[in-house]
N, C-alpha and C positions, 0 to 999 in steps of 0.2 A: 511547553510541547507541544504543537502539532506535527502531524507528519502522514505523507499518501507515499506507499513504495509499488510501485506498477514494474509486474514483471513478463519481460517480452519472450523473445524466442531461448529455445535450450536446447545446447549440442551434449547428446549424452555417448558416453565411448566406454562399453562392458568391459572391464577386467577380469576375465570370466564369471565363472557362476555367482559371485556374494558378491561382487564390489563393482560401482559404475562410478568414471571420472564426468563429473557435469560442468559447463558454463552455461550461464542463465545471468541475459541481456536485464540490470534495469533503471526506471529511471525513481525518484525520489524528487519527492519537496520537503522541506523542516522548515518550522519557523520557529524558531531560538525564544524562548523562553529566557524574563530579564536576569534570572539567575546561570541559564546556559550559556557559554563564550561566545556565542551565535549576537545576543544582547537585544533579542527580538528581532532583527534582521532574516528574510529570508533566503531561503538555501537551496539550488537546486543542482542533483549531480546526476550524469548520466553515468551508471558503472555494471561489474558483474561479478556475480556471486562464481566462485569454485570451489564446488566441491566434492568430497568424496562419499558417497553412497554405501552403506554393506548392508547384506540381507542379514538380519536378526531376527529368528523366534518369527519366521514368514512374513518380516516388514521391512520398509525401505526404509532407513534410517539415515539423517548427514549425520556421519563417523569426522565431519571436520570439514571447517569453511572458513576462507578468504574471500576479501571485499577488496576488488581494485577500483580504484576512482579513477574515471580516466578523463573526465573533466569536470568541475563544479563553478555555478557562478554564483555569486553574493549579491540579494538582492538590496538596495536602502529598507530599514524598515519605515520611514518617515513615508506616506502617501503613494506605495505601491499598486496593493489591492483592495485594502478593506474597507477605501475608501469610496469605491464603485461603487450605484446604486443597487446592480444586481447582486453583489456578494454577500453572502451568508455562511456563517459557519453551521457543520453539523450539532444536532445537541442531542448531549449525552445524559440529559438528564429524565429519559424516558419520555419524551415528547417528541420526538424526530418520529415526520412522516412515514419514512419504510416500516414502521413498527405497526402499523395500523394493518388490521386485515382488509385482505385485497380476494378476490376472487379467485379461488382455491386454495389459500391456508385460512386453517380453521374451520372448514366448512362454510361459510358464510360466502354467497358468489356476491358480485358489487352491483348493486342495481345499474342498468342500461346505461342512466344518464350521471354516474359517478363521476366528480374530476377527481381522476388522483395523479399524484397528492394532494391533497389542499392545505 
């Protein structure tokens, strides 16, 4: 299963100095595996997290979370996205271009004519 979650606006309301109630908007994209009940289909949802944060030992932590799905759309598995010539999947085998050193990382500046990512 491949997923991507993008968090948006948050509304924070304090309930005293150690409790906050937070509503955060999110968009999520999923591609279910064959073992998943979506059987390879793509699903996009628009939702909100309703969280209770508590200050514990000087750190704000989520004490309780509820997901409210406002809208969801299921795309068919066949011919929707992966067959597009510009489509590619992220590489999780250590060869992803984002893992290569670039200017500012690892103390090695990139040459002026470097194409990144290549």
